[in-house]
N, C-alpha and C positions, 0 to 999 in steps of 0.2 A: 586267408585263415589257415589253409594248409601249409603255406610257406612259413607262417609264424610258428605253427605247431612243430614243423620240421626243424626250424631254427632252435626252438626251445629244447627239443629232444637232443639235438647235436650239442647244445651248450651243456646240458646235463651230463651227457656221455663224456664230453671233454673234461668236465670237473671230476667225474668218476675216475677216468684214466689218470688225471693229474694227482688225485688222492692216492691211487694205487702206486704211482711212481714214487711219491714221497714215502709210502709204506715200504716199498721195495728198497729204497735207498737206506732207510733206517735199519731194516732187517739185515741187509747185506753188509753195510759199512759202519753201522752204529752212529752214535752221536758224538763220540770223542775223537781226539787227535785230528787228523785231516778229514775224517768222515767221508762225505760224498766225493771228495777230490780223488779218492782211489778209483772212481769211475773211469777217469781218463789217465790217471797216473799208472794204473796197472797195465793197460795195453801199451802205453807209451814206454814203460820200462822194458817190456818184451821186445818191441820193435827196435828200441834204442840199443838194447843188448845185442840183438842179431846184427844190426847195421854196424855197430862198433866192432864186433867180432870179425865181420867180413873185412872191414876197413883196416884193422890192426894187423890181421893175418894176411892181408892182401889177397884174399880168396880170389882165385882166378876162375872165370867162367869161359875163358877162351875168346872173349870178345871185348870190344872197346867201350862198352856201356859203363857209365860212371857207377861205381859199386854202391855208394851210399844211396843215390836216387833209385837204383835198381832194387835194393833191399827195402827201402822205405815204401815204395809203391807196391811191391809184392806182398810183404808181410802185413801191411795195414789192411789191404783188401781181404786177405785170408781171415784176419781177426774179425772183420766186419761180418761176413756171412756165416763164419763158423760159430761165433759167439751168439749171434741172433738166434740161430737154430738150436744150439746147445742149451741156452737159457730157457727156451720154450719147452724143451723136453721135460715132461713131468711137471710142468709149471702150474697145473691146476690143483694138484694134490695138496700142497701146503696152503692153498687159498680156498679150499672147498667151503669153509664156513662163510666166506664172504659172498659166495654165489647164491645164498639164500636171501640176500638183499635184492629187492625188486630191480634196482637200476644197475646191478653189477652182473655183467655177462662174461662168459669164458673169453670172448674176443677182447674184452677190456683188459683182462689179466695178461694175455699174450702181448697186446699192444704196449702195455706199460713196460714189460720186459724188453721188447724190441726197441722202443724209443730210448730206453736207458742205454742199451748196447750201442745203438747208432750214435747217440750223443757222445758216449765215451770214446768210441773209435774215431769219430770225426774230430773231437777236441785233440786227441792224441796225434792224428795225422797232421793237422794244420799246425799244432804246436811244434812238432818235430821238424816240419818244413821250415818254420821260422828259426828254430834253434840251429839246425844244420847250416842255414844260410848265414846267420849271424857269426858263426864260428868258421865260416869259409869252407865247410865240408861239402856243400852242395849249392847248386844254383837254384834260383826261384823258378817255378814252372814257366815253360816257354809259352804255353797257351792256357792261361788261368781259367778261362770260361769252359774249355774242354775238360779240364781237371774237375771243375765243379759239376759239370754234366755227367762225367764218368762216375764220380762219387755218388751223385744222386741216383743214377741208374743202378749202381751196385747196392745202394741202401734199399731201393725199391725191390730189387731181386732178393735181398736178405730178408726183407719183410715177408715176401711170399714164401720163401724157404722156411722161415721161422714158423709161420702159421701152418704150413703143410706138415713139417716134421713134428711140431708140437701137437697138432691134432691127432696124427697117427699114433704118437706115443701114448695118448690118453686112451686109445682103444686096445693097445697091445704093449705089454711090458717087454716083449721080445724086440719090438721096434725100437724101444728106448735103449736097450742094450746094444743092438746092432748099430745104431747111429754113432755111438761113441767110437766104435771100431772103424766105421766107414770114414769118419773125419780124418783119421790117421792115414787111411788108404788113399783118400782123395788129395791129401796134401801134395804129393809129388806131381799131381796133374792139375794143380790149382793155378799154375802160371807164375807162382812166386819165385821159382828157381830157374826159370827159362823164359825166353821170348819165343813166340810161335814161329817166327821166321827162321830160327835156328834148327828147327826140326825137319826131318824128311817129309815129303809130301803126304805119305800115308799117315804118319803120326800127327801131322798138322791137322788133317781132316778129322782125326779121332778126337783130339783135345778141343777142337772148336765146337764139338757137340756139347761141351760143358759151358753153360752161360757165363759163369764167373770168370772164365779165362778171357772172354771178351771184355769184361770190366777191367781186368788188369792191363790188357793191351791198350784199351782206350785211355786209361789213366796215364800209362807211360807215354802214349803219344802226346798227351797234353803236357806232361811234365818234361820229357826229354826233347820234344820238338820234332822237326822233320828230317833229322839226320839218320833215322833208322826206318826200317820197314815194319809196319804193324798190320795185324789181321784181326779185325773185329767188326761186329754189326750191332749197332744200337737197337735196331729193329728186332733182331733176334733176342736181345736181352729183355726188351719190353714184352714180347710175346711169352718168353719163358717165365718172367716174373708174374705176368697176368694169369697164365695157366696154373702156376704154383699157388697163387693167391686164391683163385677161384676154387681149385681143388681143396685147398685148406679150409676155406669157408664152408664148403659143402660138407666136408668131414666134421667140421666143428659144429655144424647144425645137428648132426647125429649125436655128438658128444653132449651138446646142450640138452637134447631130449633125454639122454640117459641120466644126466645130473638132476633134471627136473623130476624124472620118474623115481629117483632115488636112492 
């Protein structure tokens, strides 16, 4: 009886999140032209632009890592965690009227936005992987299963970060403003423009405190193969994502209470 009830509850919430996703798509991208395709075309254009710029200008990073693969793996992961968190910032305000429906919870609103961003970034990454391979600009991943695992862990981490940042932003406008500045400050330390092994020991230890750096390293190890040295811990990513998610859910509980109070 309890299992059936739980199953029914999860089915209802899945439908709610699905409906919110459709609403978000229509609100953000409209019904005309290519519509929801902008979901992955937008991040794809950004990553493609950066990778092409580096390739055409022969941007040198002082190492023999293939430039297109290096740019693709770095910028795609940055877009994943940054967009998930940024889209959750202030995410409840335009949806406050929906929260008066019994089945719609703040968590559903955040999950809808996070799922959209993950779907867009994922479609962008794998589409560009295929495009670069077809045109002979890059090789296919050396270890596809590791690429999938790294992307999945980064998506999980991005979900936790999105819930955490989104929840805090609902309690404080200052947090909302600070996050946009922080994203720019974090970019140089994201792992997008360096590999951890290139850094001095002290700097290496410092950047490895940031969980998304582990995601980039793991993704590159799956993409580029065993010709290079990588530094990452899947366990550290799991723990970091879990802590962020738990913290976000606890803060979200406070936010939910405030919404119900009024």
